[in-house]
C-alpha positions, 0 to 999 in steps of 0.5 A: 347317330341315333339318340339311344346310344351313349358315348364311349367316355360316358360308358367308360365312366359308368364302367369305372363307377361300377368297378368301384362300387363292385370293389366296395361291395366286395370289401363290405361282403368280406367285412360282413362275412368276417363279422358273421364268422366271429358271431358264429364262434361267439354263439358256439362259445355261448352254447358251450357255456350254457351246456357247462352251466347246465351240467354245473347246475345238475351237479350242484343240485345233486350236491344239495340233495347229498348234503340234505341226506347227510343232514338228515342222517346227522340229525338221526344220529344226534337223536339216537345219541340223546336217547342213549344218554338219557337211558342211564338216567331212566335206568337209575330212576327204575333202580331207585323205584325198585329199591324204594318199592322193596324197602316199603314192601319189606317194611309192610311185610315186617309190620304185617308179620309183627302184627301176626306174631302179636296176635 
């Protein structure tokens, strides 16, 4: 026999070790594939959650804008109500001033008329 050959026992031992290593690698591949599938599912769920959060954020922004518009409208209504409540006071002041002006004008007219009559 030449020195380049190995014995059957050595070959059989090598084949057993290779079979064992191949089974170990195959099982590890299955475990890794299962973990990758689980990670892919998690990534899909995270993507769905992200899309949902984006929609919720847009909805909240729209709601905030609507609330601000309502607040502005409410403020305008309050200002209008305040002006309407002040109107009777303004009218009352105008009436008082008109009455006073009329009385003073009448008194002046009476005085002037009395002076004209005396002359």
